[in-house]
N, C-alpha and C positions, 0 to 999 in steps of 0.2 A: 250153620251150613254154609259151606264155602260156596263162591261164584261158580268154581269149576263143577262141583257136585250137584248144584241147582241146574246148570246148563245141562249136564248130561243126563238128569231126570227129566227137564222139561223136553229135552230132544227126543225122547223115546215114546212117540205116540203116533207118527203115520208114515206112509211111504207115498212115494210119487212116482205113478207107473209111466210106463215108457209113452202114453199118450199124453203125460205131464197133468193127469188127474191125480188128486190125492186119494187115497183110500184108506181107512182108519185099519189099524193093526192091532196087535195084542199091546199089552203095557209094556213088554221089553222090545217092541219093534222101532226101528229108527226112520227117521224121515230121510228119504233117500231121493234124489233127484234124477232125472234120467240120465243124467251123466255120471251117476254112481256117488252123488255127493249129499251130504246132510242138511236139512234145511233148518234153521232155528225156530222153535215155535213152543208153545207152551199148551198145557189140558185144558179143555173148555169148548164151547160149543161156537165161538166165533170163528170167522175165517183165519182172521190173523195168529190165533192160537194155534191152528192146525197147518201153518206154515202155508197157508194160501193166499193169492191175490184178492183182497178184498175191494169189490167197487159198489160205492155207495150211490152212484148217480149223479152226485154232486161233483163238477169240474175240479174244486178246490180241494176237497176231501178226497177224490180219486187220486190227484197228483200226489198227494201226502201219502196214501196207502200204496201206490205203485212205486214211489222211490223206495220207501220201507219194504217193500218186497225185494225188489233188485238189489238191495243190500244184501238182505239176509241171503240170498242165494250167492253174491259175491263171497259172505264171510264163510259160509257153508265149505267153499272150495277152497279158501285162503289157506289153511294148515297143508294142504296136499300141495299146493302151488310152490310154497316155502321149500318143502321137501324135494319136489321135482327139480327144483334149480340145482340142489345138492348133489343129486342122484345125476344128473345131466352131465354136470361137470366130472363127477368122478369117473363116469364112464368114458368120457373123451380123454381124460389123462391117466386112464388104466388104474384106477384107486378102488377100493370097496365101496359100491353105491349106498351101503347103509350108514357111511360115515357121518359122524355129527358135523357141526360147523366148526368147532374146535380140532377135532382130530384132521378134519379134511385141511385146514389151516396148517397145521404142523405139517403134514406129509408136502403139502406143495411148499412150503418153506425150505424144506431140506432139498427139494428139486432146483428151487430157484438159487438157493445157495451155491450150489454145483454148479450152476449157470456163472455165478458171480465169480467163481474159482477160476473156471474157464475163461473169463475175460467179459461177460455180459452183465451188465448192471441194469435193474428194472426201478420203476418207481411209479406208483398207481395213485392218483388224485380222484376223489369220489365226491361228488356233490349231491345234496340231499338228504343226507342222513341226520343232520344237525337241525334242519330248518324245514320249511315248507315249499323250497324249492323245487324245480324240476329235477330229476336224477339224471346224472351224468357221470361219465368217467372219462379218465384220459390217461394213457399209458405211455411212458418215454423209455426208449431203449438206449443203452450207451455202451460204448465198446463194441464188439462183435456182434454182427448182424444174426438174428435169429433164423434157426434153418429147421427143417424136418419136425421131430417131435417137440422141439423146445418152442418152437413158433405156433405148433396146433395148441399146446398147453397154455401159452400165454392169451392167445385169442380167445381160448376156452374159459379162462379165469376172467377177461373182461367183459366176456358176453354174461358169465354169472353174476358179477358183480353189479353191471348194470340192471340185469332183470330182478335181484334181490332190492337194489335201491329203489325200483320202480314200485315194488310191491311193498315196500315200507312207506314211500310217499302215499301212495294210495290207501293204505290201512289208516294213515293218520288223517286222510281227508274223510275218510268214512266216519273216524272217530269223532271230527269236527262236526260233521253233518248230523250224526247222532246226539252230540251235545245240544246242536239247536233244535231237534226234533221235540224234545219235551217241552219247549217253549212253544213250538207250535201245536202241540196237541191241547196243552192250556187254551191257546187261542181259538182252536177248533171247536172245542167243549161250549166255548161260551157263545159259538152260534150255531149249535145244532136245533135248537128250537125253532129259529128264524128258516134256516135252509131246509129243513124237513117237514115245514109246516103241514104240507099237504099229505105227507105219508103218514100221518098218525104217531101215536104213542109207540106202536110196534116197530115202526122204522126208526124213530128217535132211540129207542132202547137198544136196538140192532146196531146202530153207528156209535151209542156210547161204550157198548160192550167191547166193539173192535177197537176204538180208542183207548178204553181202559186196558186191554190186553197188550195193545201196543206199547203202551207206557210201562209194563211190567217187563217187556220184551227187551226195550233199549238198553237197560243196563248189562243184560248177558251180552246183547251184541256188540256194545262197547267194551266189554272185556275181552271179548274175543278179538275183535281189532286192536286192542293194544298188545296181547298176546302175540299175535302175527307180525304186528309191526317191530316189536322188539327182536323176535326170532329171525326175520329178514336183514334188519339191521346189524345184528350178531353175525350172519351169513357173510354179507358185504364186507364187515370190517375185518374178520379172519382171512378172506381170500385177498383183500388189498393188502393186509398186513404182510402176507407172505411175499408179496410182489415188492417191498421196499428194500432192495439190496444195493440201491444205487445211494451210497453216503457220500458222495463228492470225489470218493478215490479215482473215478473215471475221469474226472475234469484236469487230473495232473497233467502239466505237460511231458510231453515224451523227450526223454534224456538227450542232452547234447551229443551230436555225432563227434568222435575223436577226431583230431587232425590228420592229415592224409599223411601216409608214411613216405619217406624221401626217397625218390626213385634209384632203384640200383643203376651202378654203372653198366653201360652197354659193350657188349663185346667188340673186340679189334680195336680197343683204346691203346694210342701209342704207350712205349715203354717210358716211363720217366712220369706219364701225367699222374696226377694225384688222384685217389680213389674219389670216385663222386664227381670229377671234372666230366663235362659232356665232350666227347671226341672233336679234338681241333682246338678246343679253346685252351689257351694257355693265359695264365695270370702274368700280369706284367711284374717284371723284377722289382723289388722293393727298392727304393733310392738308397744309395749309401750315405752315410752322413758325411758332410762337408769337412775336409782335410783341414787341420789346424792351420793358419795363415803364419807365415814366417814372419819373425819380429820386423820391424819398421828400421831401416837403416839409421844408424845414429849420424848427426850432422858432421862433417870433417873438421877436424881441429885446426886452428888457424895456423898457418905457417909462421915459422920464426922470421923476422925481418933480418936484412943481412947486415953485417958489421958496418957501422959506420968508421970514419976514418978519425972521427972525433972521440970514439968509445976508446976506453982504454983497453 
């Protein structure tokens, strides 16, 4: 028989009235708390088996049974808590309130993609899903600012992821406490005779019966804690994944501005001004090339000497 089947069979034993007292029902009755949630329990005469808070009269034993009872109550409500997170988000963003985590993530993803196309990128970082750290969510927005329904949607997504992460962390802590409870039961069983010496055999038998039923109940409680932890983790991841539309495209620098256009000529320019010159501004005439220099004068030829009387 599977753990789930065993849990369902064991849970069908008693009900908790509005006054918080347990009243046995038929074999098909459910253990229902005053808030409407079921309490884990098992058939049998002990208080623990009926989902009641057992008090032995010894402080050490009573602390153990009190903690066990508180975890029973919390685990009974846990599945409904995870479902409420999805329903509340779906209601705020106007989606089907009965959507699963996967369907909710897909529908939210389409909406955030539309935002990205319009110029707004999202990135959501979640802490606490992969370890026992405290749950935390950080949302960054790039590009255009969020407004109106888009802003409401992103805020609702952030709140839902944070609630789901907190539930996941809480279930993991309960699971760890239940793992330790088995060892605590063994230690308590070894001290029953000394702690209840004055109570006699009947009291000792009563305490041992409740310890024995607690030992049988813990595996079922542990399975429930693990189940809700995984469900809440899935819910948180599906919603967070839908908010991952910023992949760096919004970090690109804006395109460079084109150079300014040349100013058009003002009206009233004088005739003859070149196009584009400012009124009254004239460009200096270009220098003329230097004229060729005349060739240098040749030196004068020697004058002939006058004839001499002695020349023939």
